[in-house]
PDB file of N, CA, C and O in Angstrom, chain B, residues numbered from 101:
ATOM      1  N   UNK B 101       8.443  -4.706 -18.785  1.00  0.00           N
ATOM      2  CA  UNK B 101       8.258  -3.272 -18.592  1.00  0.00           C
ATOM      3  C   UNK B 101       8.298  -2.607 -19.956  1.00  0.00           C
ATOM      4  O   UNK B 101       9.165  -2.914 -20.774  1.00  0.00           O
ATOM      5  N   UNK B 102       7.384  -1.716 -20.199  1.00  0.00           N
ATOM      6  CA  UNK B 102       7.438  -1.028 -21.490  1.00  0.00           C
ATOM      7  C   UNK B 102       8.605  -0.055 -21.519  1.00  0.00           C
ATOM      8  O   UNK B 102       8.728   0.824 -20.666  1.00  0.00           O
ATOM      9  N   UNK B 103       9.435  -0.226 -22.495  1.00  0.00           N
ATOM     10  CA  UNK B 103      10.565   0.686 -22.644  1.00  0.00           C
ATOM     11  C   UNK B 103      10.100   1.843 -23.512  1.00  0.00           C
ATOM     12  O   UNK B 103      10.024   1.734 -24.736  1.00  0.00           O
ATOM     13  N   UNK B 104       9.790   2.950 -22.856  1.00  0.00           N
ATOM     14  CA  UNK B 104       9.215   4.090 -23.566  1.00  0.00           C
ATOM     15  C   UNK B 104      10.296   4.801 -24.371  1.00  0.00           C
ATOM     16  O   UNK B 104      11.487   4.682 -24.083  1.00  0.00           O
ATOM     17  N   UNK B 105       9.867   5.525 -25.364  1.00  0.00           N
ATOM     18  CA  UNK B 105      10.781   6.232 -26.256  1.00  0.00           C
ATOM     19  C   UNK B 105      11.569   7.299 -25.501  1.00  0.00           C
ATOM     20  O   UNK B 105      11.130   7.825 -24.479  1.00  0.00           O
ATOM     21  N   UNK B 106      12.743   7.597 -26.041  1.00  0.00           N
ATOM     22  CA  UNK B 106      13.671   8.531 -25.407  1.00  0.00           C
ATOM     23  C   UNK B 106      13.013   9.886 -25.144  1.00  0.00           C
ATOM     24  O   UNK B 106      13.258  10.499 -24.104  1.00  0.00           O
ATOM     25  N   UNK B 107      12.186  10.356 -26.068  1.00  0.00           N
ATOM     26  CA  UNK B 107      11.545  11.664 -25.901  1.00  0.00           C
ATOM     27  C   UNK B 107      10.643  11.679 -24.667  1.00  0.00           C
ATOM     28  O   UNK B 107      10.604  12.672 -23.941  1.00  0.00           O
ATOM     29  N   UNK B 108       9.931  10.602 -24.432  1.00  0.00           N
ATOM     30  CA  UNK B 108       9.071  10.539 -23.252  1.00  0.00           C
ATOM     31  C   UNK B 108       9.907  10.476 -21.985  1.00  0.00           C
ATOM     32  O   UNK B 108       9.584  11.124 -20.990  1.00  0.00           O
ATOM     33  N   UNK B 109      10.981   9.697 -22.021  1.00  0.00           N
ATOM     34  CA  UNK B 109      11.862   9.617 -20.852  1.00  0.00           C
ATOM     35  C   UNK B 109      12.441  10.986 -20.526  1.00  0.00           C
ATOM     36  O   UNK B 109      12.516  11.368 -19.358  1.00  0.00           O
ATOM     37  N   UNK B 110      12.849  11.726 -21.551  1.00  0.00           N
ATOM     38  CA  UNK B 110      13.414  13.066 -21.327  1.00  0.00           C
ATOM     39  C   UNK B 110      12.394  13.999 -20.689  1.00  0.00           C
ATOM     40  O   UNK B 110      12.760  14.904 -19.940  1.00  0.00           O
ATOM     41  N   UNK B 111      11.122  13.784 -20.982  1.00  0.00           N
ATOM     42  CA  UNK B 111      10.067  14.587 -20.388  1.00  0.00           C
ATOM     43  C   UNK B 111       9.803  14.183 -18.935  1.00  0.00           C
ATOM     44  O   UNK B 111       9.534  15.038 -18.091  1.00  0.00           O
ATOM     45  N   UNK B 112       9.878  12.903 -18.649  1.00  0.00           N
ATOM     46  CA  UNK B 112       9.570  12.397 -17.309  1.00  0.00           C
ATOM     47  C   UNK B 112      10.754  12.475 -16.347  1.00  0.00           C
ATOM     48  O   UNK B 112      10.558  12.653 -15.145  1.00  0.00           O
ATOM     49  N   UNK B 113      11.971  12.344 -16.857  1.00  0.00           N
ATOM     50  CA  UNK B 113      13.142  12.261 -15.990  1.00  0.00           C
ATOM     51  C   UNK B 113      13.321  13.445 -15.042  1.00  0.00           C
ATOM     52  O   UNK B 113      13.707  13.226 -13.893  1.00  0.00           O
ATOM     53  N   UNK B 114      13.059  14.700 -15.460  1.00  0.00           N
ATOM     54  CA  UNK B 114      13.184  15.805 -14.497  1.00  0.00           C
ATOM     55  C   UNK B 114      12.206  15.686 -13.323  1.00  0.00           C
ATOM     56  O   UNK B 114      12.558  16.021 -12.192  1.00  0.00           O
ATOM     57  N   UNK B 115      10.993  15.215 -13.579  1.00  0.00           N
ATOM     58  CA  UNK B 115      10.030  15.028 -12.501  1.00  0.00           C
ATOM     59  C   UNK B 115      10.484  13.915 -11.563  1.00  0.00           C
ATOM     60  O   UNK B 115      10.342  14.022 -10.345  1.00  0.00           O
ATOM     61  N   UNK B 116      11.028  12.850 -12.137  1.00  0.00           N
ATOM     62  CA  UNK B 116      11.525  11.735 -11.328  1.00  0.00           C
ATOM     63  C   UNK B 116      12.705  12.196 -10.483  1.00  0.00           C
ATOM     64  O   UNK B 116      12.798  11.838  -9.309  1.00  0.00           O
ATOM     65  N   UNK B 117      13.611  12.987 -11.063  1.00  0.00           N
ATOM     66  CA  UNK B 117      14.759  13.503 -10.312  1.00  0.00           C
ATOM     67  C   UNK B 117      14.293  14.361  -9.142  1.00  0.00           C
ATOM     68  O   UNK B 117      14.836  14.264  -8.042  1.00  0.00           O
ATOM     69  N   UNK B 118      13.299  15.190  -9.375  1.00  0.00           N
ATOM     70  CA  UNK B 118      12.767  16.038  -8.313  1.00  0.00           C
ATOM     71  C   UNK B 118      12.149  15.181  -7.202  1.00  0.00           C
ATOM     72  O   UNK B 118      12.359  15.446  -6.018  1.00  0.00           O
ATOM     73  N   UNK B 119      11.399  14.171  -7.583  1.00  0.00           N
ATOM     74  CA  UNK B 119      10.796  13.272  -6.607  1.00  0.00           C
ATOM     75  C   UNK B 119      11.876  12.517  -5.833  1.00  0.00           C
ATOM     76  O   UNK B 119      11.755  12.337  -4.621  1.00  0.00           O
ATOM     77  N   UNK B 120      12.930  12.075  -6.521  1.00  0.00           N
ATOM     78  CA  UNK B 120      14.028  11.390  -5.839  1.00  0.00           C
ATOM     79  C   UNK B 120      14.711  12.302  -4.828  1.00  0.00           C
ATOM     80  O   UNK B 120      15.116  11.842  -3.761  1.00  0.00           O
ATOM     81  N   UNK B 121      14.844  13.583  -5.146  1.00  0.00           N
ATOM     82  CA  UNK B 121      15.422  14.532  -4.191  1.00  0.00           C
ATOM     83  C   UNK B 121      14.546  14.639  -2.944  1.00  0.00           C
ATOM     84  O   UNK B 121      15.058  14.706  -1.826  1.00  0.00           O
ATOM     85  N   UNK B 122      13.231  14.655  -3.135  1.00  0.00           N
ATOM     86  CA  UNK B 122      12.310  14.689  -1.992  1.00  0.00           C
ATOM     87  C   UNK B 122      12.451  13.427  -1.164  1.00  0.00           C
ATOM     88  O   UNK B 122      12.478  13.487   0.066  1.00  0.00           O
ATOM     89  N   UNK B 123      12.543  12.270  -1.838  1.00  0.00           N
ATOM     90  CA  UNK B 123      12.707  11.011  -1.114  1.00  0.00           C
ATOM     91  C   UNK B 123      14.039  10.971  -0.371  1.00  0.00           C
ATOM     92  O   UNK B 123      14.121  10.368   0.699  1.00  0.00           O
ATOM     93  N   UNK B 124      15.082  11.599  -0.911  1.00  0.00           N
ATOM     94  CA  UNK B 124      16.359  11.688  -0.201  1.00  0.00           C
ATOM     95  C   UNK B 124      16.176  12.407   1.130  1.00  0.00           C
ATOM     96  O   UNK B 124      16.793  12.037   2.130  1.00  0.00           O
ATOM     97  N   UNK B 125      15.335  13.427   1.143  1.00  0.00           N
ATOM     98  CA  UNK B 125      15.096  14.201   2.364  1.00  0.00           C
ATOM     99  C   UNK B 125      14.131  13.508   3.312  1.00  0.00           C
ATOM    100  O   UNK B 125      14.355  13.484   4.523  1.00  0.00           O
ATOM    101  N   UNK B 126      13.063  12.945   2.768  1.00  0.00           N
ATOM    102  CA  UNK B 126      11.970  12.425   3.589  1.00  0.00           C
ATOM    103  C   UNK B 126      11.990  10.917   3.777  1.00  0.00           C
ATOM    104  O   UNK B 126      11.340  10.395   4.682  1.00  0.00           O
ATOM    105  N   UNK B 127      12.732  10.210   2.928  1.00  0.00           N
ATOM    106  CA  UNK B 127      12.714   8.755   2.934  1.00  0.00           C
ATOM    107  C   UNK B 127      11.683   8.236   1.948  1.00  0.00           C
ATOM    108  O   UNK B 127      10.749   8.943   1.572  1.00  0.00           O
ATOM    109  N   UNK B 128      11.866   7.005   1.542  1.00  0.00           N
ATOM    110  CA  UNK B 128      10.964   6.400   0.559  1.00  0.00           C
ATOM    111  C   UNK B 128       9.812   5.676   1.247  1.00  0.00           C
ATOM    112  O   UNK B 128       8.666   5.763   0.807  1.00  0.00           O
ATOM    113  N   UNK B 129      10.122   4.962   2.330  1.00  0.00           N
ATOM    114  CA  UNK B 129       9.122   4.134   2.996  1.00  0.00           C
ATOM    115  C   UNK B 129       7.922   4.966   3.430  1.00  0.00           C
ATOM    116  O   UNK B 129       8.064   5.981   4.112  1.00  0.00           O
ATOM    117  N   UNK B 130       6.765   4.528   3.033  1.00  0.00           N
ATOM    118  CA  UNK B 130       5.527   5.243   3.351  1.00  0.00           C
ATOM    119  C   UNK B 130       5.251   6.361   2.365  1.00  0.00           C
ATOM    120  O   UNK B 130       4.123   6.509   1.896  1.00  0.00           O
ATOM    121  N   UNK B 131       6.253   7.140   2.049  1.00  0.00           N
ATOM    122  CA  UNK B 131       6.056   8.260   1.138  1.00  0.00           C
ATOM    123  C   UNK B 131       5.800   7.792  -0.290  1.00  0.00           C
ATOM    124  O   UNK B 131       4.982   8.379  -0.999  1.00  0.00           O
ATOM    125  N   UNK B 132       6.493   6.741  -0.714  1.00  0.00           N
ATOM    126  CA  UNK B 132       6.234   6.190  -2.046  1.00  0.00           C
ATOM    127  C   UNK B 132       4.806   5.657  -2.123  1.00  0.00           C
ATOM    128  O   UNK B 132       4.117   5.858  -3.123  1.00  0.00           O
ATOM    129  N   UNK B 133       4.370   4.988  -1.082  1.00  0.00           N
ATOM    130  CA  UNK B 133       2.997   4.487  -1.025  1.00  0.00           C
ATOM    131  C   UNK B 133       2.007   5.644  -1.179  1.00  0.00           C
ATOM    132  O   UNK B 133       1.035   5.536  -1.926  1.00  0.00           O
ATOM    133  N   UNK B 134       2.254   6.735  -0.481  1.00  0.00           N
ATOM    134  CA  UNK B 134       1.396   7.919  -0.552  1.00  0.00           C
ATOM    135  C   UNK B 134       1.347   8.479  -1.973  1.00  0.00           C
ATOM    136  O   UNK B 134       0.276   8.815  -2.478  1.00  0.00           O
ATOM    137  N   UNK B 135       2.507   8.577  -2.612  1.00  0.00           N
ATOM    138  CA  UNK B 135       2.584   9.101  -3.983  1.00  0.00           C
ATOM    139  C   UNK B 135       1.804   8.211  -4.943  1.00  0.00           C
ATOM    140  O   UNK B 135       1.007   8.702  -5.742  1.00  0.00           O
ATOM    141  N   UNK B 136       2.033   6.906  -4.866  1.00  0.00           N
ATOM    142  CA  UNK B 136       1.351   5.975  -5.773  1.00  0.00           C
ATOM    143  C   UNK B 136      -0.155   5.975  -5.546  1.00  0.00           C
ATOM    144  O   UNK B 136      -0.930   5.934  -6.501  1.00  0.00           O
ATOM    145  N   UNK B 137      -0.567   6.021  -4.287  1.00  0.00           N
ATOM    146  CA  UNK B 137      -1.985   6.091  -3.967  1.00  0.00           C
ATOM    147  C   UNK B 137      -2.630   7.317  -4.614  1.00  0.00           C
ATOM    148  O   UNK B 137      -3.699   7.223  -5.216  1.00  0.00           O
ATOM    149  N   UNK B 138      -1.971   8.460  -4.483  1.00  0.00           N
ATOM    150  CA  UNK B 138      -2.539   9.689  -5.039  1.00  0.00           C
ATOM    151  C   UNK B 138      -2.537   9.699  -6.558  1.00  0.00           C
ATOM    152  O   UNK B 138      -3.448  10.260  -7.167  1.00  0.00           O
ATOM    153  N   UNK B 139      -1.542   9.096  -7.179  1.00  0.00           N
ATOM    154  CA  UNK B 139      -1.551   8.967  -8.638  1.00  0.00           C
ATOM    155  C   UNK B 139      -2.738   8.111  -9.068  1.00  0.00           C
ATOM    156  O   UNK B 139      -3.449   8.458 -10.010  1.00  0.00           O
ATOM    157  N   UNK B 140      -2.949   6.998  -8.378  1.00  0.00           N
ATOM    158  CA  UNK B 140      -4.087   6.129  -8.706  1.00  0.00           C
ATOM    159  C   UNK B 140      -5.405   6.857  -8.496  1.00  0.00           C
ATOM    160  O   UNK B 140      -6.302   6.787  -9.336  1.00  0.00           O
ATOM    161  N   UNK B 141      -5.517   7.549  -7.382  1.00  0.00           N
ATOM    162  CA  UNK B 141      -6.763   8.257  -7.078  1.00  0.00           C
ATOM    163  C   UNK B 141      -7.067   9.314  -8.137  1.00  0.00           C
ATOM    164  O   UNK B 141      -8.227   9.526  -8.490  1.00  0.00           O
ATOM    165  N   UNK B 142      -6.027   9.976  -8.642  1.00  0.00           N
ATOM    166  CA  UNK B 142      -6.210  11.025  -9.640  1.00  0.00           C
ATOM    167  C   UNK B 142      -6.545  10.456 -11.015  1.00  0.00           C
ATOM    168  O   UNK B 142      -7.396  11.001 -11.718  1.00  0.00           O
ATOM    169  N   UNK B 143      -5.886   9.367 -11.404  1.00  0.00           N
ATOM    170  CA  UNK B 143      -5.995   8.876 -12.779  1.00  0.00           C
ATOM    171  C   UNK B 143      -7.004   7.756 -12.982  1.00  0.00           C
ATOM    172  O   UNK B 143      -7.393   7.490 -14.119  1.00  0.00           O
ATOM    173  N   UNK B 144      -7.432   7.104 -11.935  1.00  0.00           N
ATOM    174  CA  UNK B 144      -8.335   5.962 -12.083  1.00  0.00           C
ATOM    175  C   UNK B 144      -9.759   6.374 -11.747  1.00  0.00           C
ATOM    176  O   UNK B 144     -10.019   7.043 -10.746  1.00  0.00           O
ATOM    177  N   UNK B 145     -10.668   5.955 -12.612  1.00  0.00           N
ATOM    178  CA  UNK B 145     -12.061   6.356 -12.421  1.00  0.00           C
ATOM    179  C   UNK B 145     -13.006   5.177 -12.248  1.00  0.00           C
ATOM    180  O   UNK B 145     -14.148   5.355 -11.825  1.00  0.00           O
ATOM    181  N   UNK B 146     -12.540   3.971 -12.573  1.00  0.00           N
ATOM    182  CA  UNK B 146     -13.420   2.806 -12.491  1.00  0.00           C
ATOM    183  C   UNK B 146     -12.583   1.554 -12.235  1.00  0.00           C
ATOM    184  O   UNK B 146     -11.354   1.610 -12.190  1.00  0.00           O
ATOM    185  N   UNK B 147     -13.258   0.447 -12.071  1.00  0.00           N
ATOM    186  CA  UNK B 147     -12.573  -0.801 -11.749  1.00  0.00           C
ATOM    187  C   UNK B 147     -11.511  -1.147 -12.782  1.00  0.00           C
ATOM    188  O   UNK B 147     -10.405  -1.556 -12.426  1.00  0.00           O
ATOM    189  N   UNK B 148     -11.839  -0.987 -14.057  1.00  0.00           N
ATOM    190  CA  UNK B 148     -10.889  -1.347 -15.112  1.00  0.00           C
ATOM    191  C   UNK B 148      -9.619  -0.506 -15.036  1.00  0.00           C
ATOM    192  O   UNK B 148      -8.519  -1.025 -15.225  1.00  0.00           O
ATOM    193  N   UNK B 149      -9.765   0.777 -14.762  1.00  0.00           N
ATOM    194  CA  UNK B 149      -8.569   1.624 -14.692  1.00  0.00           C
ATOM    195  C   UNK B 149      -7.745   1.314 -13.437  1.00  0.00           C
ATOM    196  O   UNK B 149      -6.516   1.374 -13.475  1.00  0.00           O
ATOM    197  N   UNK B 150      -8.414   0.984 -12.329  1.00  0.00           N
ATOM    198  CA  UNK B 150      -7.666   0.560 -11.139  1.00  0.00           C
ATOM    199  C   UNK B 150      -6.942  -0.760 -11.393  1.00  0.00           C
ATOM    200  O   UNK B 150      -5.797  -0.936 -10.977  1.00  0.00           O
ATOM    201  N   UNK B 151      -7.606  -1.673 -12.068  1.00  0.00           N
ATOM    202  CA  UNK B 151      -6.982  -2.962 -12.390  1.00  0.00           C
ATOM    203  C   UNK B 151      -5.762  -2.760 -13.287  1.00  0.00           C
ATOM    204  O   UNK B 151      -4.733  -3.406 -13.093  1.00  0.00           O
ATOM    205  N   UNK B 152      -5.878  -1.867 -14.266  1.00  0.00           N
ATOM    206  CA  UNK B 152      -4.745  -1.581 -15.150  1.00  0.00           C
ATOM    207  C   UNK B 152      -3.604  -0.944 -14.359  1.00  0.00           C
ATOM    208  O   UNK B 152      -2.437  -1.265 -14.585  1.00  0.00           O
ATOM    209  N   UNK B 153      -3.932  -0.047 -13.439  1.00  0.00           N
ATOM    210  CA  UNK B 153      -2.910   0.594 -12.600  1.00  0.00           C
ATOM    211  C   UNK B 153      -2.177  -0.441 -11.753  1.00  0.00           C
ATOM    212  O   UNK B 153      -0.950  -0.423 -11.661  1.00  0.00           O
ATOM    213  N   UNK B 154      -2.932  -1.338 -11.141  1.00  0.00           N
ATOM    214  CA  UNK B 154      -2.317  -2.399 -10.338  1.00  0.00           C
ATOM    215  C   UNK B 154      -1.455  -3.300 -11.217  1.00  0.00           C
ATOM    216  O   UNK B 154      -0.408  -3.774 -10.778  1.00  0.00           O
ATOM    217  N   UNK B 155      -1.886  -3.538 -12.447  1.00  0.00           N
ATOM    218  CA  UNK B 155      -1.069  -4.301 -13.387  1.00  0.00           C
ATOM    219  C   UNK B 155       0.249  -3.601 -13.682  1.00  0.00           C
ATOM    220  O   UNK B 155       1.285  -4.256 -13.804  1.00  0.00           O
ATOM    221  N   UNK B 156       0.221  -2.284 -13.797  1.00  0.00           N
ATOM    222  CA  UNK B 156       1.452  -1.511 -14.010  1.00  0.00           C
ATOM    223  C   UNK B 156       2.386  -1.648 -12.807  1.00  0.00           C
ATOM    224  O   UNK B 156       3.597  -1.803 -12.966  1.00  0.00           O
ATOM    225  N   UNK B 157       1.811  -1.589 -11.601  1.00  0.00           N
ATOM    226  CA  UNK B 157       2.623  -1.761 -10.395  1.00  0.00           C
ATOM    227  C   UNK B 157       3.256  -3.145 -10.361  1.00  0.00           C
ATOM    228  O   UNK B 157       4.429  -3.283 -10.017  1.00  0.00           O
ATOM    229  N   UNK B 158       2.491  -4.165 -10.715  1.00  0.00           N
ATOM    230  CA  UNK B 158       3.006  -5.539 -10.739  1.00  0.00           C
ATOM    231  C   UNK B 158       4.120  -5.679 -11.766  1.00  0.00           C
ATOM    232  O   UNK B 158       5.137  -6.315 -11.488  1.00  0.00           O
ATOM    233  N   UNK B 159       3.949  -5.101 -12.937  1.00  0.00           N
ATOM    234  CA  UNK B 159       4.986  -5.159 -13.969  1.00  0.00           C
ATOM    235  C   UNK B 159       6.251  -4.452 -13.500  1.00  0.00           C
ATOM    236  O   UNK B 159       7.358  -4.927 -13.753  1.00  0.00           O
ATOM    237  N   UNK B 160       6.094  -3.322 -12.821  1.00  0.00           N
ATOM    238  CA  UNK B 160       7.253  -2.601 -12.298  1.00  0.00           C
ATOM    239  C   UNK B 160       7.960  -3.439 -11.240  1.00  0.00           C
ATOM    240  O   UNK B 160       9.189  -3.492 -11.206  1.00  0.00           O
ATOM    241  N   UNK B 161       7.187  -4.093 -10.377  1.00  0.00           N
ATOM    242  CA  UNK B 161       7.776  -4.956  -9.353  1.00  0.00           C
ATOM    243  C   UNK B 161       8.601  -6.058  -9.997  1.00  0.00           C
ATOM    244  O   UNK B 161       9.724  -6.328  -9.570  1.00  0.00           O
ATOM    245  N   UNK B 162       8.057  -6.688 -11.008  1.00  0.00           N
ATOM    246  CA  UNK B 162       8.775  -7.771 -11.690  1.00  0.00           C
ATOM    247  C   UNK B 162      10.032  -7.265 -12.384  1.00  0.00           C
ATOM    248  O   UNK B 162      11.053  -7.952 -12.394  1.00  0.00           O
ATOM    249  N   UNK B 163       9.966  -6.083 -12.959  1.00  0.00           N
ATOM    250  CA  UNK B 163      11.136  -5.515 -13.636  1.00  0.00           C
ATOM    251  C   UNK B 163      12.225  -5.143 -12.624  1.00  0.00           C
ATOM    252  O   UNK B 163      13.412  -5.331 -12.891  1.00  0.00           O
ATOM    253  N   UNK B 164      11.826  -4.625 -11.482  1.00  0.00           N
ATOM    254  CA  UNK B 164      12.795  -4.335 -10.423  1.00  0.00           C
ATOM    255  C   UNK B 164      13.493  -5.614  -9.999  1.00  0.00           C
ATOM    256  O   UNK B 164      14.712  -5.637  -9.830  1.00  0.00           O
ATOM    257  N   UNK B 165      12.728  -6.670  -9.829  1.00  0.00           N
ATOM    258  CA  UNK B 165      13.330  -7.948  -9.452  1.00  0.00           C
ATOM    259  C   UNK B 165      14.279  -8.440 -10.542  1.00  0.00           C
ATOM    260  O   UNK B 165      15.416  -8.820 -10.261  1.00  0.00           O
ATOM    261  N   UNK B 166      13.810  -8.429 -11.774  1.00  0.00           N
ATOM    262  CA  UNK B 166      14.594  -8.970 -12.895  1.00  0.00           C
ATOM    263  C   UNK B 166      15.886  -8.206 -13.116  1.00  0.00           C
ATOM    264  O   UNK B 166      16.934  -8.812 -13.334  1.00  0.00           O
ATOM    265  N   UNK B 167      15.824  -6.876 -13.061  1.00  0.00           N
ATOM    266  CA  UNK B 167      16.986  -6.049 -13.407  1.00  0.00           C
ATOM    267  C   UNK B 167      17.887  -5.721 -12.219  1.00  0.00           C
ATOM    268  O   UNK B 167      19.095  -5.568 -12.394  1.00  0.00           O
ATOM    269  N   UNK B 168      17.327  -5.609 -11.019  1.00  0.00           N
ATOM    270  CA  UNK B 168      18.104  -5.133  -9.885  1.00  0.00           C
ATOM    271  C   UNK B 168      18.416  -6.209  -8.850  1.00  0.00           C
ATOM    272  O   UNK B 168      19.512  -6.224  -8.292  1.00  0.00           O
ATOM    273  N   UNK B 169      17.475  -7.103  -8.588  1.00  0.00           N
ATOM    274  CA  UNK B 169      17.669  -8.091  -7.525  1.00  0.00           C
ATOM    275  C   UNK B 169      18.262  -9.391  -8.050  1.00  0.00           C
ATOM    276  O   UNK B 169      19.185  -9.936  -7.444  1.00  0.00           O
ATOM    277  N   UNK B 170      17.752  -9.893  -9.160  1.00  0.00           N
ATOM    278  CA  UNK B 170      18.233 -11.170  -9.684  1.00  0.00           C
ATOM    279  C   UNK B 170      19.733 -11.172  -9.956  1.00  0.00           C
ATOM    280  O   UNK B 170      20.390 -12.158  -9.622  1.00  0.00           O
ATOM    281  N   UNK B 171      20.315 -10.121 -10.547  1.00  0.00           N
ATOM    282  CA  UNK B 171      21.769 -10.140 -10.744  1.00  0.00           C
ATOM    283  C   UNK B 171      22.544 -10.262  -9.425  1.00  0.00           C
ATOM    284  O   UNK B 171      23.572 -10.936  -9.367  1.00  0.00           O
ATOM    285  N   UNK B 172      22.053  -9.614  -8.382  1.00  0.00           N
ATOM    286  CA  UNK B 172      22.691  -9.722  -7.069  1.00  0.00           C
ATOM    287  C   UNK B 172      22.597 -11.157  -6.553  1.00  0.00           C
ATOM    288  O   UNK B 172      23.573 -11.697  -6.033  1.00  0.00           O
ATOM    289  N   UNK B 173      21.426 -11.771  -6.698  1.00  0.00           N
ATOM    290  CA  UNK B 173      21.263 -13.152  -6.258  1.00  0.00           C
ATOM    291  C   UNK B 173      22.160 -14.099  -7.053  1.00  0.00           C
ATOM    292  O   UNK B 173      22.716 -15.040  -6.488  1.00  0.00           O
ATOM    293  N   UNK B 174      22.306 -13.863  -8.341  1.00  0.00           N
ATOM    294  CA  UNK B 174      23.196 -14.683  -9.165  1.00  0.00           C
ATOM    295  C   UNK B 174      24.645 -14.569  -8.681  1.00  0.00           C
ATOM    296  O   UNK B 174      25.355 -15.571  -8.590  1.00  0.00           O
ATOM    297  N   UNK B 175      25.074 -13.354  -8.373  1.00  0.00           N
ATOM    298  CA  UNK B 175      26.423 -13.133  -7.860  1.00  0.00           C
ATOM    299  C   UNK B 175      26.637 -13.889  -6.555  1.00  0.00           C
ATOM    300  O   UNK B 175      27.658 -14.554  -6.380  1.00  0.00           O
ATOM    301  N   UNK B 176      25.683 -13.789  -5.643  1.00  0.00           N
ATOM    302  CA  UNK B 176      25.811 -14.452  -4.344  1.00  0.00           C
ATOM    303  C   UNK B 176      25.784 -15.972  -4.497  1.00  0.00           C
ATOM    304  O   UNK B 176      26.452 -16.682  -3.745  1.00  0.00           O
ATOM    305  N   UNK B 177      25.020 -16.470  -5.460  1.00  0.00           N
ATOM    306  CA  UNK B 177      25.011 -17.907  -5.694  1.00  0.00           C
ATOM    307  C   UNK B 177      26.366 -18.378  -6.201  1.00  0.00           C
ATOM    308  O   UNK B 177      26.839 -19.446  -5.812  1.00  0.00           O
ATOM    309  N   UNK B 178      26.994 -17.589  -7.067  1.00  0.00           N
ATOM    310  CA  UNK B 178      28.341 -17.926  -7.564  1.00  0.00           C
ATOM    311  C   UNK B 178      29.347 -17.898  -6.421  1.00  0.00           C
ATOM    312  O   UNK B 178      30.237 -18.746  -6.353  1.00  0.00           O
ATOM    313  N   UNK B 179      29.210 -16.927  -5.524  1.00  0.00           N
ATOM    314  CA  UNK B 179      30.140 -16.809  -4.400  1.00  0.00           C
ATOM    315  C   UNK B 179      29.961 -17.914  -3.369  1.00  0.00           C
ATOM    316  O   UNK B 179      30.935 -18.442  -2.832  1.00  0.00           O
ATOM    317  N   UNK B 180      28.698 -18.257  -3.097  1.00  0.00           N
ATOM    318  CA  UNK B 180      28.407 -19.143  -1.973  1.00  0.00           C
ATOM    319  C   UNK B 180      27.884 -20.521  -2.360  1.00  0.00           C
ATOM    320  O   UNK B 180      27.720 -21.387  -1.501  1.00  0.00           O
ATOM    321  N   UNK B 181      27.626 -20.725  -3.627  1.00  0.00           N
ATOM    322  CA  UNK B 181      27.073 -22.009  -4.068  1.00  0.00           C
ATOM    323  C   UNK B 181      25.559 -22.019  -4.011  1.00  0.00           C
ATOM    324  O   UNK B 181      24.931 -21.222  -3.314  1.00  0.00           O
ATOM    325  N   UNK B 182      24.997 -22.942  -4.763  1.00  0.00           N
ATOM    326  CA  UNK B 182      23.542 -23.077  -4.829  1.00  0.00           C
ATOM    327  C   UNK B 182      23.004 -23.746  -3.570  1.00  0.00           C
ATOM    328  O   UNK B 182      23.709 -24.515  -2.917  1.00  0.00           O
ATOM    329  N   UNK B 183      21.763 -23.450  -3.237  1.00  0.00           N
ATOM    330  CA  UNK B 183      21.163 -24.084  -2.062  1.00  0.00           C
ATOM    331  C   UNK B 183      20.590 -25.437  -2.409  1.00  0.00           C
ATOM    332  O   UNK B 183      20.043 -26.117  -1.541  1.00  0.00           O
TER     333      UNK B 183
END
């Protein structure tokens, strides 16, 4: 995942916080899909840009797994043993 500079994060974080508040009210399931679809529809104009967008989604998925899920799995493996 590209670790963007602090200045960019400071610019994006208020929008993300606002979106998270909406998701708290409405739920994430389905609504996140709608948001991502509309971002792609707005920013992508051709096959290459859609492919790059999908690549960004894949990279985000891998980073979520690496940073959020894998540590949990490591903990559970220590608690319960390897399969």
